[in-house]
Each structure stands twice: as structure tokens, then as C-alpha cells.
C-alpha positions as CSV (number, residue, x, y, z in Angstrom):
1,M,0.0,0.0,0.0
2,R,1.1,3.5,-0.6
3,K,1.3,5.9,2.3
4,T,-0.6,8.6,0.3
5,A,-3.5,6.2,-0.3
6,I,-3.7,5.3,3.4
7,A,-3.6,9.0,4.4
8,S,-6.3,9.9,1.9
9,T,-8.5,7.0,3.2
10,L,-8.0,8.1,6.8
11,A,-8.8,11.7,5.9
12,T,-12.0,10.7,4.1
13,L,-13.1,8.6,7.1
14,I,-12.5,11.4,9.5
15,L,-14.3,14.0,7.4
16,G,-17.2,11.5,6.9
17,A,-17.5,10.9,10.6
18,A,-17.3,14.7,11.3
19,S,-20.1,15.3,8.8
20,M,-22.4,12.7,10.3
21,S,-21.9,13.9,13.9
């Protein structure tokens, strides 16, 4: 896995969680 891909995924999950809450 590429570190950039992991970072992007984590950022998306965090933003998604923030939007829902």
C-alpha cells in the first residue's frame, strides 16, 4: 500500500465521521 492512499482514506473517514456527527 502507498502511504498517500492510506492518508487519503483516513482523511476521508475522519471527514465523513465529522459530517455525520
